[in-house]
C-alpha positions in Angstrom: 79.9 98.3 -102.0 79.5 101.8 -101.8 76.6 101.6 -104.3 74.6 98.6 -102.7 74.7 101.0 -99.6 73.7 103.5 -101.3 70.7 101.7 -103.3 70.2 99.8 -99.6 69.6 103.3 -97.9 67.9 104.8 -101.1 65.1 101.6 -100.7 65.2 102.1 -96.8 64.3 105.8 -97.1 61.4 105.4 -99.4 60.5 102.8 -97.5 60.0 104.9 -94.3 58.6 107.3 -96.7 55.8 105.2 -98.1 55.4 103.9 -94.3 55.0 107.5 -92.7 52.2 108.2 -95.6 50.7 105.0 -95.1 50.8 105.8 -91.2 49.6 109.5 -91.6 46.4 108.0 -93.7 45.9 106.0 -91.1 45.6 108.5 -88.6 43.7 111.0 -90.8 41.1 108.0 -91.5 40.9 107.1 -87.3 40.7 110.5 -86.7 37.6 111.0 -89.2 36.2 107.7 -87.6 36.6 108.8 -84.4 34.7 112.5 -84.9 32.2 110.2 -86.5 31.9 108.1 -83.6 31.8 111.0 -81.3 28.8 112.7 -82.7 26.9 109.4 -83.0 27.8 108.8 -79.2 26.3 111.9 -78.4 23.0 111.6 -80.5 22.8 108.5 -78.9 23.5 110.1 -75.4 20.5 112.9 -75.9 18.4 109.9 -77.4 18.6 107.4 -74.7 18.7 109.9 -71.4 15.4 110.8 -71.7 14.7 107.0 -72.0 17.0 106.0 -69.3 15.0 108.3 -67.0 11.7 107.3 -67.4 13.0 103.8 -67.0 14.5 104.6 -63.7 11.4 106.5 -62.5 9.5 103.3 -63.5 11.9 101.5 -61.6 11.9 103.5 -58.7 8.4 103.5 -58.6 7.5 100.0 -59.1 10.6 98.8 -56.9 7.9 99.3 -53.5 5.2 97.7 -55.3 6.9 94.3 -56.7 8.0 93.9 -53.1 4.5 94.2 -51.8 3.5 91.8 -54.3 6.0 89.6 -53.1 5.6 89.9 -49.4 2.0 89.1 -50.8 2.3 86.0 -52.4 4.5 84.8 -49.7 1.6 85.6 -47.2 -0.7 83.8 -49.5 1.3 80.8 -49.6 1.8 80.0 -46.1 -1.9 80.7 -46.0 -3.2 78.0 -48.4 -0.4 75.6 -47.1 -2.3 75.9 -43.6 -5.7 75.7 -45.6 -3.9 72.7 -47.7 -2.5 71.3 -44.4 -6.2 72.0 -42.3 -8.2 70.4 -45.3 -6.0 67.1 -45.4 -6.3 66.7 -41.8 -10.1 67.1 -42.0 -10.3 64.9 -45.1 -8.4 62.1 -42.7 -10.3 62.3 -40.4 -13.5 61.9 -42.7 -11.7 58.8 -44.5 -11.4 57.3 -41.1 -15.0 57.6 -39.5 -16.2 56.8 -42.8 -14.3 53.8 -42.6 -15.3 52.8 -39.0 -19.0 53.2 -40.1 -18.4 51.0 -43.0 -17.0 48.6 -40.6 -20.0 49.3 -37.9 -22.5 49.0 -40.6 -21.1 45.6 -41.8 -21.2 44.2 -38.5 -24.6 45.5 -38.2 -25.7 43.5 -41.7 -23.9 40.7 -40.7 -25.7 40.3 -36.9 -29.1 41.1 -38.4 -28.6 38.5 -40.9 -27.7 36.1 -38.5 -31.0 37.0 -36.3 -33.3 36.9 -39.5 -31.3 33.0 -40.0 -32.1 32.1 -36.3 -35.8 33.6 -36.0 -36.5 31.4 -39.1 -35.3 28.3 -37.9 -37.0 28.8 -34.8 -40.5 29.9 -36.8 -39.7 26.7 -38.9 -39.2 24.4 -35.9 -41.6 26.2 -33.1 -44.2 27.4 -35.2 -44.3 25.6 -38.9 -43.8 22.2 -37.9 -46.6 21.9 -35.8 -49.0 23.9 -38.1 -48.1 21.4 -40.5 -48.6 18.6 -38.3 -52.1 20.0 -37.2 -52.9 20.6 -40.7 -52.3 16.6 -41.4 -54.4 16.1 -38.6 -57.3 17.9 -40.1 -56.9 16.8 -43.7 -57.5 13.2 -41.6 -60.1 14.5 -39.8 -61.8 15.8 -43.0 -61.0 12.7 -45.2 -62.4 10.3 -42.3 -65.7 12.7 -42.2 -65.6 12.9 -46.2 -66.0 9.0 -46.1 -68.2 8.5 -43.1 -70.9 11.1 -45.3 -70.3 9.1 -48.4 -71.2 6.2 -46.6 -74.5 7.4 -45.4 -75.1 8.9 -48.6 -75.0 5.5 -50.6 -77.1 3.6 -47.5 -79.5 6.7 -47.8 -79.9 6.4 -51.8 -79.6 2.2 -51.6 -82.6 2.3 -48.3 -84.3 5.0 -50.9 -84.1 3.0 -54.0 -85.0 -0.3 -52.4 -88.1 1.6 -50.9 -88.6 2.9 -54.8 -88.5 -0.8 -55.6 -90.7 -1.9 -53.3 -93.4 0.4 -53.9 -92.8 -0.1 -57.6 -93.4 -3.7 -57.3 -96.8 -3.3 -55.4 
């Protein structure tokens, strides 16, 4: 058992020494990596410091301008809303007036058509019917006169023909 313990102690000592070697190698690697990262961080800080300073100056300069633009945009928006509201009201009034005018025009046209119909009926009954009757009477008188004329013409022609026959007979 003593030899087993001695072998165990030797194996444990070797394992501890190997672990210590690995830990030392890790420590050295980490130290080199840390120094590289510190160098990179230093260079990065040197390169980005002017950039950050410039960006900060731009933001400080732009902040009042952005605030002014925002307030102007809000005022413009309020003005546009007010104008749109006024235009909507004016458009509503115009549409209402146009509708009222259309109704009035429809009534006017309807009344005018009714008056034209009444006037044409009145013209028909009061003027054209008596005129037609008078035309009928005139046509009858003309026909009567035409008959009388034709009868007289025949008599004269017959009388003249008889005289001519008498003259020829003699």
